[in-house]
C-alpha positions as CSV (number, residue, x, y, z in Angstrom):
1,M,-94.7,-6.0,-14.2
2,D,-96.0,-9.0,-11.1
3,N,-97.9,-8.3,-8.2
4,Q,-94.3,-9.1,-6.3
5,S,-92.8,-6.3,-8.2
6,I,-95.3,-3.7,-7.8
7,E,-95.6,-4.4,-4.0
8,L,-91.3,-4.3,-3.9
9,I,-91.7,-1.2,-5.6
10,T,-94.0,0.6,-3.5
11,R,-92.1,-0.2,-0.1
12,M,-89.2,1.2,-1.1
13,V,-91.0,4.4,-2.5
14,M,-92.4,4.3,1.1
15,E,-89.3,3.6,2.7
16,T,-87.8,6.7,1.2
17,L,-90.8,8.8,1.6
18,E,-90.9,8.4,5.3
19,K,-86.4,8.8,5.9
20,R,-87.5,12.5,3.8
21,E,-90.1,13.2,6.6
22,S,-87.7,12.2,9.5
23,S,-85.3,14.1,8.1
24,S,-87.2,16.8,7.6
25,N,-89.2,16.9,10.7
26,G,-85.9,16.3,12.7
27,F,-85.3,13.7,15.8
28,I,-87.5,14.2,18.5
29,V,-86.7,13.6,21.9
30,P,-88.6,13.7,25.3
31,I,-87.7,16.0,27.8
32,G,-86.5,15.5,31.6
33,V,-86.4,18.2,33.8
34,S,-83.3,17.9,36.3
35,A,-84.3,19.8,39.9
36,R,-81.2,20.4,41.5
37,H,-79.6,17.5,43.3
38,I,-76.2,16.5,44.8
39,H,-73.9,13.5,44.1
40,L,-71.8,12.5,47.0
41,T,-68.8,10.2,47.9
42,Q,-68.9,6.9,50.1
43,E,-67.0,9.0,52.6
44,H,-69.1,12.1,52.1
45,V,-72.3,10.2,52.5
46,E,-70.6,8.7,56.2
47,T,-69.9,12.4,57.0
48,L,-73.0,13.6,56.7
49,F,-74.9,10.3,57.8
50,G,-72.7,8.8,59.9
51,E,-70.4,5.8,59.8
52,G,-71.2,3.1,57.7
53,Y,-74.0,4.6,56.3
54,Q,-75.5,3.8,52.4
55,L,-77.8,5.8,50.3
56,T,-81.2,4.0,50.0
57,K,-83.1,3.8,46.6
58,K,-86.3,6.0,46.5
59,K,-86.4,5.9,42.2
60,E,-84.4,4.2,39.8
61,L,-83.6,6.3,37.1
62,M,-81.5,5.5,33.9
63,G,-77.9,4.6,33.4
64,G,-77.6,2.7,37.0
65,Q,-78.5,5.8,38.4
66,F,-81.3,6.3,41.5
67,A,-82.7,8.8,43.2
68,S,-82.3,8.3,47.4
69,N,-84.5,8.9,49.8
70,E,-81.7,10.8,51.7
71,Q,-81.5,14.8,51.5
72,V,-79.1,17.8,52.4
73,T,-79.0,21.5,53.4
74,I,-76.4,23.2,50.5
75,V,-75.6,26.5,51.8
76,G,-73.3,29.4,49.8
77,I,-70.3,31.6,50.8
78,K,-72.9,34.5,52.1
79,L,-74.9,31.5,54.4
80,R,-77.5,31.3,52.0
81,A,-79.0,27.8,52.4
82,I,-81.7,25.7,50.4
83,E,-82.6,23.0,52.1
84,N,-84.0,19.6,51.3
85,V,-81.3,18.9,47.9
86,R,-81.8,15.2,46.8
87,I,-78.9,12.5,46.6
88,L,-78.7,11.1,43.1
89,G,-77.0,7.6,43.5
90,P,-74.6,5.2,43.6
91,V,-71.8,6.9,45.0
92,R,-68.8,9.0,43.3
93,K,-65.1,9.3,42.7
94,S,-65.7,13.2,43.4
95,S,-68.6,14.9,45.1
96,Q,-70.8,18.0,43.4
97,V,-73.4,19.9,43.5
98,E,-76.3,20.6,40.5
99,V,-78.2,24.0,40.8
100,S,-80.2,26.3,38.1
101,A,-78.6,29.7,37.4
102,T,-82.0,31.4,39.9
103,D,-80.5,28.8,42.9
104,A,-76.4,30.0,42.1
105,V,-77.6,33.3,43.1
106,R,-80.1,32.6,45.3
107,L,-76.6,30.9,47.3
108,G,-74.8,33.8,46.5
109,V,-72.3,31.3,44.0
110,K,-70.7,32.1,40.9
111,A,-71.4,28.6,39.6
112,P,-70.5,27.8,36.1
113,I,-72.3,25.9,33.0
114,R,-70.6,22.2,33.2
115,E,-70.4,18.9,31.6
116,S,-71.3,16.7,35.0
117,G,-68.3,15.5,36.8
118,N,-65.9,18.7,35.7
119,I,-65.6,20.5,38.5
120,K,-61.7,21.9,38.4
121,G,-62.4,25.2,39.3
122,S,-66.2,24.9,40.0
123,A,-67.7,26.9,43.0
124,P,-67.2,26.1,46.5
125,I,-70.0,24.9,48.4
126,A,-71.3,23.6,51.9
127,V,-73.1,20.9,52.5
128,I,-74.6,19.8,55.3
129,G,-76.0,16.5,56.8
130,P,-78.1,15.1,60.0
131,K,-74.8,13.7,61.1
132,G,-72.2,16.7,59.9
133,V,-71.4,19.0,57.5
134,I,-68.6,18.8,54.3
135,Y,-67.0,21.8,52.3
136,L,-66.4,21.3,49.0
137,E,-63.4,24.2,47.7
138,E,-65.0,23.0,44.2
139,G,-68.1,21.4,42.9
140,C,-71.4,23.7,42.2
141,I,-71.9,23.8,38.6
142,I,-74.9,24.2,36.8
143,A,-75.4,21.3,34.9
144,K,-75.1,21.9,31.0
145,R,-77.7,20.9,28.8
146,H,-77.4,17.8,27.2
147,I,-79.2,14.9,25.4
148,H,-79.1,10.7,27.2
149,M,-79.1,8.6,23.9
150,S,-78.7,4.9,23.1
151,P,-76.3,3.9,20.4
152,K,-79.3,3.0,18.4
153,D,-80.7,6.1,18.7
154,A,-77.4,8.3,17.6
155,E,-77.5,6.5,15.0
156,A,-81.2,7.0,14.0
157,A,-80.8,10.7,14.6
158,G,-77.1,10.9,12.8
159,V,-75.2,12.0,15.8
160,Y,-72.3,11.1,18.3
161,D,-71.2,11.2,21.2
162,G,-69.6,14.7,22.2
163,Q,-71.7,16.1,19.3
164,T,-73.4,19.3,20.0
165,V,-76.6,20.2,18.7
166,S,-79.5,22.6,18.8
167,V,-83.0,21.8,19.2
168,K,-87.0,22.9,19.6
169,A,-89.7,22.9,21.2
170,D,-92.7,23.5,18.9
171,N,-94.9,25.1,21.7
172,E,-96.4,28.5,22.1
173,R,-93.2,29.9,23.2
174,G,-91.1,27.9,20.2
175,T,-87.6,27.8,22.1
176,V,-84.9,27.0,20.6
177,F,-82.1,25.5,22.5
178,N,-78.3,25.9,21.6
179,H,-74.8,24.3,22.8
180,V,-76.8,20.8,23.5
181,Q,-74.4,18.0,23.8
182,I,-75.0,14.6,23.0
183,R,-74.4,12.0,25.1
184,V,-74.6,8.0,24.5
185,D,-74.0,4.9,26.3
186,D,-75.7,1.7,25.9
187,S,-77.2,2.0,29.8
188,F,-79.5,5.4,28.2
189,T,-82.9,6.3,27.8
190,L,-83.4,8.5,25.3
191,E,-84.2,11.9,26.9
192,M,-82.8,15.6,27.0
193,H,-82.3,17.4,30.0
194,I,-82.6,20.6,31.2
195,D,-82.1,22.4,34.5
196,T,-85.7,24.4,35.8
197,D,-84.8,27.8,34.6
198,E,-84.4,26.1,31.2
199,A,-87.6,24.3,31.5
200,N,-89.7,27.5,33.1
201,A,-88.3,30.4,30.7
202,A,-89.5,27.7,27.5
203,K,-93.0,26.8,29.5
204,I,-92.1,23.4,28.9
205,A,-92.0,20.0,31.3
206,T,-91.4,16.6,31.8
207,G,-92.8,14.6,29.2
208,Q,-93.1,16.9,26.6
209,T,-90.8,17.0,23.5
210,V,-88.1,19.3,21.7
211,T,-86.9,18.0,18.1
212,I,-83.0,18.2,17.1
213,L,-82.1,20.6,14.5
214,K,-78.4,19.9,14.0
């Protein structure tokens, strides 16, 4: 057997072992802990901040989104408030408030667990800005835990857009998160989003990793 054949066989064996190792270990995903925030329509931005007002960027996020410099106060039906809730841009077709379960209890609202954008029948909430107030008859949700990934990452992980998987945090808590939704888009950077309640319970922070179990 010549050296070229030996090299080819060696490479094939190594690739097979790497695939087996990847399959057994699962696909690793970094964590991003998502704090409470709000998405607004342009109409509502102007109601809260003044006619013609435009959101200003504080930090770029994935998928063309950004954390703005602007913040508001959200108020539940029992007049319980949370201040300094950051607005994420750009503006959307519908306004939406995303909170944790602890926030929902504090506000006195029954916020359902939903995928972002699915606000039909969700909890009502009031929003106070420096120039005005808006009342959303529906729009307050607890965001469903999810993983953002590019098509290339989805292919490598063996998952598809809309699929639900389980993931494990291999730390001292050893938490397994079930019902994690896969979201695939060319603009996404690989990251799993959980809220502050979930992160605290699992003792996990932004930048740490979890493994997809499927």
